Biotite code that builds the C-alpha atoms (Angstrom):
import biotite.structure as struc

atoms = struc.array([
    struc.Atom([0.035, -0.044, 0.008], chain_id="A", res_id=1, res_name="MET", atom_name="CA", element="C"),
    struc.Atom([2.901, 2.420, 0.586], chain_id="A", res_id=2, res_name="ASN", atom_name="CA", element="C"),
    struc.Atom([4.232, 1.857, -2.798], chain_id="A", res_id=3, res_name="THR", atom_name="CA", element="C"),
    struc.Atom([0.736, 2.717, -4.248], chain_id="A", res_id=4, res_name="TYR", atom_name="CA", element="C"),
    struc.Atom([0.667, 6.008, -2.215], chain_id="A", res_id=5, res_name="LYS", atom_name="CA", element="C"),
    struc.Atom([4.277, 6.897, -3.214], chain_id="A", res_id=6, res_name="ALA", atom_name="CA", element="C"),
    struc.Atom([3.364, 6.225, -6.860], chain_id="A", res_id=7, res_name="PHE", atom_name="CA", element="C"),
    struc.Atom([0.294, 8.509, -6.650], chain_id="A", res_id=8, res_name="VAL", atom_name="CA", element="C"),
    struc.Atom([2.191, 11.213, -4.879], chain_id="A", res_id=9, res_name="ALA", atom_name="CA", element="C"),
    struc.Atom([4.969, 11.043, -7.465], chain_id="A", res_id=10, res_name="ALA", atom_name="CA", element="C"),
    struc.Atom([2.491, 11.117, -10.278], chain_id="A", res_id=11, res_name="SER", atom_name="CA", element="C"),
    struc.Atom([0.598, 14.052, -8.926], chain_id="A", res_id=12, res_name="ALA", atom_name="CA", element="C"),
    struc.Atom([4.033, 16.010, -8.390], chain_id="A", res_id=13, res_name="LEU", atom_name="CA", element="C"),
    struc.Atom([5.045, 15.117, -11.995], chain_id="A", res_id=14, res_name="PHE", atom_name="CA", element="C"),
    struc.Atom([1.750, 16.394, -13.328], chain_id="A", res_id=15, res_name="ALA", atom_name="CA", element="C"),
    struc.Atom([2.121, 19.559, -11.251], chain_id="A", res_id=16, res_name="PHE", atom_name="CA", element="C"),
    struc.Atom([5.634, 20.177, -12.691], chain_id="A", res_id=17, res_name="VAL", atom_name="CA", element="C"),
    struc.Atom([4.421, 19.769, -16.256], chain_id="A", res_id=18, res_name="LEU", atom_name="CA", element="C"),
    struc.Atom([1.523, 22.184, -15.814], chain_id="A", res_id=19, res_name="VAL", atom_name="CA", element="C"),
    struc.Atom([3.707, 24.776, -13.965], chain_id="A", res_id=20, res_name="ALA", atom_name="CA", element="C"),
    struc.Atom([6.569, 24.449, -16.533], chain_id="A", res_id=21, res_name="ALA", atom_name="CA", element="C"),
    struc.Atom([4.170, 25.107, -19.386], chain_id="A", res_id=22, res_name="GLY", atom_name="CA", element="C"),
    struc.Atom([4.629, 23.808, -22.955], chain_id="A", res_id=23, res_name="PRO", atom_name="CA", element="C"),
    struc.Atom([8.263, 23.043, -24.019], chain_id="A", res_id=24, res_name="SER", atom_name="CA", element="C"),
    struc.Atom([7.509, 23.588, -27.566], chain_id="A", res_id=25, res_name="VAL", atom_name="CA", element="C"),
    struc.Atom([6.835, 27.142, -28.667], chain_id="A", res_id=26, res_name="PRO", atom_name="CA", element="C"),
    struc.Atom([3.299, 27.671, -29.882], chain_id="A", res_id=27, res_name="VAL", atom_name="CA", element="C"),
    struc.Atom([3.244, 29.300, -33.238], chain_id="A", res_id=28, res_name="GLN", atom_name="CA", element="C"),
    struc.Atom([0.359, 31.617, -34.442], chain_id="A", res_id=29, res_name="ALA", atom_name="CA", element="C"),
    struc.Atom([-1.601, 30.214, -37.307], chain_id="A", res_id=30, res_name="ALA", atom_name="CA", element="C"),
    struc.Atom([-0.460, 31.705, -40.680], chain_id="A", res_id=31, res_name="PRO", atom_name="CA", element="C"),
    struc.Atom([-2.513, 34.617, -41.885], chain_id="A", res_id=32, res_name="GLN", atom_name="CA", element="C"),
    struc.Atom([-4.856, 33.650, -44.814], chain_id="A", res_id=33, res_name="PRO", atom_name="CA", element="C"),
    struc.Atom([-4.326, 35.326, -48.189], chain_id="A", res_id=34, res_name="THR", atom_name="CA", element="C"),
    struc.Atom([-6.474, 35.410, -51.340], chain_id="A", res_id=35, res_name="ILE", atom_name="CA", element="C"),
    struc.Atom([-4.085, 32.760, -52.820], chain_id="A", res_id=36, res_name="GLN", atom_name="CA", element="C"),
    struc.Atom([-4.384, 30.502, -49.816], chain_id="A", res_id=37, res_name="THR", atom_name="CA", element="C"),
    struc.Atom([-8.185, 30.718, -49.709], chain_id="A", res_id=38, res_name="GLU", atom_name="CA", element="C"),
    struc.Atom([-8.358, 30.101, -53.491], chain_id="A", res_id=39, res_name="ARG", atom_name="CA", element="C"),
    struc.Atom([-6.156, 27.053, -52.988], chain_id="A", res_id=40, res_name="HIS", atom_name="CA", element="C"),
    struc.Atom([-8.016, 25.638, -50.058], chain_id="A", res_id=41, res_name="ASP", atom_name="CA", element="C"),
    struc.Atom([-11.472, 25.994, -51.702], chain_id="A", res_id=42, res_name="HIS", atom_name="CA", element="C"),
    struc.Atom([-11.243, 24.949, -55.244], chain_id="A", res_id=43, res_name="PRO", atom_name="CA", element="C"),
    struc.Atom([-14.977, 24.152, -55.591], chain_id="A", res_id=44, res_name="ASN", atom_name="CA", element="C"),
    struc.Atom([-15.994, 27.620, -54.772], chain_id="A", res_id=45, res_name="ILE", atom_name="CA", element="C"),
    struc.Atom([-13.250, 29.104, -57.131], chain_id="A", res_id=46, res_name="VAL", atom_name="CA", element="C"),
    struc.Atom([-14.647, 26.683, -59.901], chain_id="A", res_id=47, res_name="HIS", atom_name="CA", element="C"),
    struc.Atom([-18.241, 27.933, -59.211], chain_id="A", res_id=48, res_name="ALA", atom_name="CA", element="C"),
    struc.Atom([-17.170, 31.570, -59.458], chain_id="A", res_id=49, res_name="ILE", atom_name="CA", element="C"),
    struc.Atom([-15.301, 30.833, -62.787], chain_id="A", res_id=50, res_name="ASP", atom_name="CA", element="C"),
    struc.Atom([-18.354, 29.083, -64.160], chain_id="A", res_id=51, res_name="ALA", atom_name="CA", element="C"),
    struc.Atom([-20.598, 31.978, -63.316], chain_id="A", res_id=52, res_name="MET", atom_name="CA", element="C"),
    struc.Atom([-18.333, 34.554, -64.724], chain_id="A", res_id=53, res_name="ASN", atom_name="CA", element="C"),
    struc.Atom([-18.289, 32.434, -68.010], chain_id="A", res_id=54, res_name="ALA", atom_name="CA", element="C"),
    struc.Atom([-22.077, 32.349, -67.891], chain_id="A", res_id=55, res_name="ALA", atom_name="CA", element="C"),
    struc.Atom([-22.246, 36.133, -67.577], chain_id="A", res_id=56, res_name="ILE", atom_name="CA", element="C"),
    struc.Atom([-20.007, 36.424, -70.671], chain_id="A", res_id=57, res_name="LYS", atom_name="CA", element="C"),
    struc.Atom([-22.194, 33.907, -72.569], chain_id="A", res_id=58, res_name="ASP", atom_name="CA", element="C"),
    struc.Atom([-25.437, 35.792, -71.548], chain_id="A", res_id=59, res_name="MET", atom_name="CA", element="C"),
    struc.Atom([-23.861, 39.116, -72.584], chain_id="A", res_id=60, res_name="ASN", atom_name="CA", element="C"),
    struc.Atom([-23.231, 37.668, -76.106], chain_id="A", res_id=61, res_name="LYS", atom_name="CA", element="C"),
    struc.Atom([-26.886, 36.411, -76.518], chain_id="A", res_id=62, res_name="ALA", atom_name="CA", element="C"),
    struc.Atom([-28.684, 38.178, -79.375], chain_id="A", res_id=63, res_name="PRO", atom_name="CA", element="C"),
    struc.Atom([-31.954, 38.586, -77.474], chain_id="A", res_id=64, res_name="ASP", atom_name="CA", element="C"),
    struc.Atom([-32.962, 40.256, -74.279], chain_id="A", res_id=65, res_name="ASP", atom_name="CA", element="C"),
    struc.Atom([-35.447, 37.452, -73.590], chain_id="A", res_id=66, res_name="PHE", atom_name="CA", element="C"),
    struc.Atom([-38.165, 39.840, -72.624], chain_id="A", res_id=67, res_name="GLY", atom_name="CA", element="C"),
    struc.Atom([-35.961, 41.677, -70.206], chain_id="A", res_id=68, res_name="GLY", atom_name="CA", element="C"),
    struc.Atom([-35.001, 38.467, -68.409], chain_id="A", res_id=69, res_name="ASN", atom_name="CA", element="C"),
    struc.Atom([-31.491, 38.500, -69.674], chain_id="A", res_id=70, res_name="LYS", atom_name="CA", element="C"),
    struc.Atom([-30.627, 41.664, -67.693], chain_id="A", res_id=71, res_name="ALA", atom_name="CA", element="C"),
    struc.Atom([-32.198, 40.207, -64.577], chain_id="A", res_id=72, res_name="ALA", atom_name="CA", element="C"),
    struc.Atom([-30.241, 36.939, -65.009], chain_id="A", res_id=73, res_name="ALA", atom_name="CA", element="C"),
    struc.Atom([-26.937, 38.755, -65.533], chain_id="A", res_id=74, res_name="ILE", atom_name="CA", element="C"),
    struc.Atom([-27.524, 40.843, -62.410], chain_id="A", res_id=75, res_name="ASN", atom_name="CA", element="C"),
    struc.Atom([-28.538, 37.856, -60.317], chain_id="A", res_id=76, res_name="ASP", atom_name="CA", element="C"),
    struc.Atom([-25.514, 35.985, -61.483], chain_id="A", res_id=77, res_name="THR", atom_name="CA", element="C"),
    struc.Atom([-23.300, 38.843, -60.602], chain_id="A", res_id=78, res_name="LYS", atom_name="CA", element="C"),
    struc.Atom([-24.819, 39.073, -57.211], chain_id="A", res_id=79, res_name="GLN", atom_name="CA", element="C"),
    struc.Atom([-24.245, 35.243, -56.768], chain_id="A", res_id=80, res_name="ALA", atom_name="CA", element="C"),
    struc.Atom([-20.573, 35.752, -57.752], chain_id="A", res_id=81, res_name="VAL", atom_name="CA", element="C"),
    struc.Atom([-20.276, 38.381, -55.166], chain_id="A", res_id=82, res_name="HIS", atom_name="CA", element="C"),
    struc.Atom([-21.825, 36.268, -52.434], chain_id="A", res_id=83, res_name="SER", atom_name="CA", element="C"),
    struc.Atom([-19.566, 33.382, -53.302], chain_id="A", res_id=84, res_name="LEU", atom_name="CA", element="C"),
    struc.Atom([-16.498, 35.644, -53.065], chain_id="A", res_id=85, res_name="LYS", atom_name="CA", element="C"),
    struc.Atom([-17.703, 36.987, -49.677], chain_id="A", res_id=86, res_name="LYS", atom_name="CA", element="C"),
    struc.Atom([-17.881, 33.386, -48.475], chain_id="A", res_id=87, res_name="ALA", atom_name="CA", element="C"),
    struc.Atom([-14.471, 32.499, -50.033], chain_id="A", res_id=88, res_name="LEU", atom_name="CA", element="C"),
    struc.Atom([-12.603, 35.653, -48.532], chain_id="A", res_id=89, res_name="TYR", atom_name="CA", element="C"),
    struc.Atom([-14.563, 35.978, -45.330], chain_id="A", res_id=90, res_name="TYR", atom_name="CA", element="C"),
    struc.Atom([-11.440, 35.319, -43.158], chain_id="A", res_id=91, res_name="ARG", atom_name="CA", element="C"),
    struc.Atom([-9.663, 38.286, -44.939], chain_id="A", res_id=92, res_name="LEU", atom_name="CA", element="C"),
    struc.Atom([-12.344, 40.727, -43.715], chain_id="A", res_id=93, res_name="LYS", atom_name="CA", element="C"),
    struc.Atom([-12.495, 42.596, -46.961], chain_id="A", res_id=94, res_name="MET", atom_name="CA", element="C"),
    struc.Atom([-15.013, 45.243, -47.866], chain_id="A", res_id=95, res_name="ASP", atom_name="CA", element="C"),
    struc.Atom([-17.293, 44.865, -50.826], chain_id="A", res_id=96, res_name="ASP", atom_name="CA", element="C"),
    struc.Atom([-15.180, 46.885, -53.096], chain_id="A", res_id=97, res_name="ALA", atom_name="CA", element="C"),
    struc.Atom([-12.112, 44.865, -52.418], chain_id="A", res_id=98, res_name="ALA", atom_name="CA", element="C"),
    struc.Atom([-14.170, 41.714, -52.804], chain_id="A", res_id=99, res_name="ILE", atom_name="CA", element="C"),
    struc.Atom([-15.382, 42.783, -56.211], chain_id="A", res_id=100, res_name="ASP", atom_name="CA", element="C"),
    struc.Atom([-11.793, 43.508, -57.354], chain_id="A", res_id=101, res_name="LYS", atom_name="CA", element="C"),
    struc.Atom([-10.500, 40.141, -56.094], chain_id="A", res_id=102, res_name="ALA", atom_name="CA", element="C"),
    struc.Atom([-10.087, 37.313, -58.701], chain_id="A", res_id=103, res_name="PRO", atom_name="CA", element="C"),
])
């Protein structure tokens, strides 16, 4: 029984020393995200933005206004691109003008 008590006491002392000493490995801050890292980390969102931008170009080339629906579709798609960019770059805390200029 004395061996058990000595083991428990030694374990408690060891745990205290570990906590009091703190981590022995320096903790590094997470790297700051950039436009490039966000684009790399989320290729599906980038693909969707690229596809919508291609669709906007195709709609602009259409020979008809489709009863005014073409303009509405273009505007809606531009808003969708903006929303996807806001999602993609939200960690960067960019304002709307910067988001619209980003690739």
